[in-house]
C-alpha positions as CSV (number, residue, x, y, z in Angstrom):
1,M,-74.0,-6.2,-16.9
2,M,-73.9,-8.8,-19.8
3,N,-73.7,-7.9,-23.2
4,S,-75.7,-9.8,-26.1
5,L,-73.0,-12.5,-26.9
6,Q,-72.6,-13.3,-23.1
7,K,-76.6,-13.7,-22.7
8,K,-76.7,-16.0,-25.9
9,L,-73.7,-17.9,-24.3
10,K,-75.4,-18.3,-21.2
11,Q,-78.6,-19.5,-22.8
12,N,-76.8,-22.1,-24.8
13,E,-74.4,-23.4,-22.0
14,K,-75.3,-27.0,-21.9
15,V,-74.9,-27.4,-25.7
16,I,-71.7,-25.6,-25.7
17,G,-70.5,-27.6,-22.8
18,S,-71.6,-30.9,-24.5
19,I,-69.9,-30.1,-27.7
20,A,-66.7,-28.9,-25.8
21,S,-66.5,-32.0,-23.8
22,A,-67.1,-34.2,-26.8
23,L,-64.5,-32.6,-28.7
24,A,-61.9,-32.8,-25.7
25,I,-62.7,-36.6,-25.3
26,I,-62.0,-37.0,-29.0
27,M,-58.6,-35.2,-28.7
28,F,-57.5,-37.1,-25.7
29,F,-58.3,-40.4,-27.6
30,S,-55.7,-39.3,-30.0
31,L,-53.5,-40.5,-27.3
32,I,-54.3,-43.9,-27.9
33,E,-52.2,-43.9,-31.2
34,I,-49.1,-42.6,-29.4
35,F,-49.9,-45.2,-26.5
36,I,-50.0,-48.1,-29.0
37,S,-46.7,-46.8,-30.8
38,N,-45.1,-46.7,-27.4
39,L,-46.1,-50.1,-26.4
40,N,-44.7,-51.7,-29.7
41,G,-41.3,-49.9,-29.3
42,K,-41.9,-47.6,-32.3
43,S,-41.9,-44.3,-30.4
44,E,-40.8,-42.8,-27.1
45,I,-43.1,-39.9,-27.1
46,Y,-43.7,-39.0,-23.5
47,I,-43.8,-34.9,-23.3
48,Q,-47.1,-34.5,-24.9
49,P,-49.0,-37.1,-22.9
50,F,-47.3,-36.0,-19.7
51,A,-48.1,-32.4,-20.4
52,T,-51.8,-33.6,-21.1
53,A,-52.1,-35.5,-17.9
54,V,-50.7,-32.5,-15.7
55,N,-53.1,-30.2,-17.6
56,G,-55.9,-32.6,-16.9
57,I,-54.9,-32.6,-13.0
58,F,-55.2,-28.9,-12.9
59,W,-58.2,-28.7,-14.9
60,S,-60.0,-31.5,-12.9
61,L,-59.2,-29.7,-9.9
62,Y,-60.7,-26.4,-11.0
63,A,-63.9,-28.4,-12.5
64,Y,-64.3,-30.5,-9.2
65,G,-64.1,-27.0,-7.1
66,K,-66.9,-25.3,-9.6
67,Q,-68.9,-28.7,-9.8
68,D,-68.6,-28.4,-13.6
69,Y,-68.9,-32.0,-14.9
70,F,-68.4,-30.7,-18.5
71,L,-64.9,-30.1,-17.5
72,L,-64.4,-32.7,-15.0
73,I,-65.2,-35.9,-17.2
74,P,-63.1,-35.2,-20.1
75,N,-60.0,-34.0,-18.0
76,V,-60.2,-37.0,-15.8
77,L,-59.9,-39.0,-19.0
78,A,-56.9,-36.8,-20.1
79,I,-55.2,-37.8,-16.7
80,V,-55.9,-41.5,-17.1
81,L,-54.9,-41.6,-20.8
82,G,-51.9,-39.3,-20.4
83,T,-50.5,-41.2,-17.7
84,L,-50.9,-44.7,-19.3
85,T,-49.4,-43.2,-22.4
86,V,-46.3,-42.0,-20.4
87,I,-45.9,-45.2,-18.6
88,A,-46.0,-47.1,-22.1
89,A,-43.3,-45.0,-23.4
90,F,-40.8,-46.6,-20.7
91,I,-41.9,-50.2,-21.0
């Protein structure tokens, strides 16, 4: 049995999913600043981007299994940006 909040969330699922995906993409793009610092040799931050990439892998697997593209798209982006940022730390 669903309570009123659950019903409201279900009715607005696509709006909430779109907002959450947009915010996740913005958050993952913040890795670009770290990436640029790493390329310029000003930073050797790799733990946060590594954790982002690993987290993105598991969320992507989950999203793919559920066929939830609101979760899949931003988490694939997290894998790509996180991995590139980690690589840049060691260049």
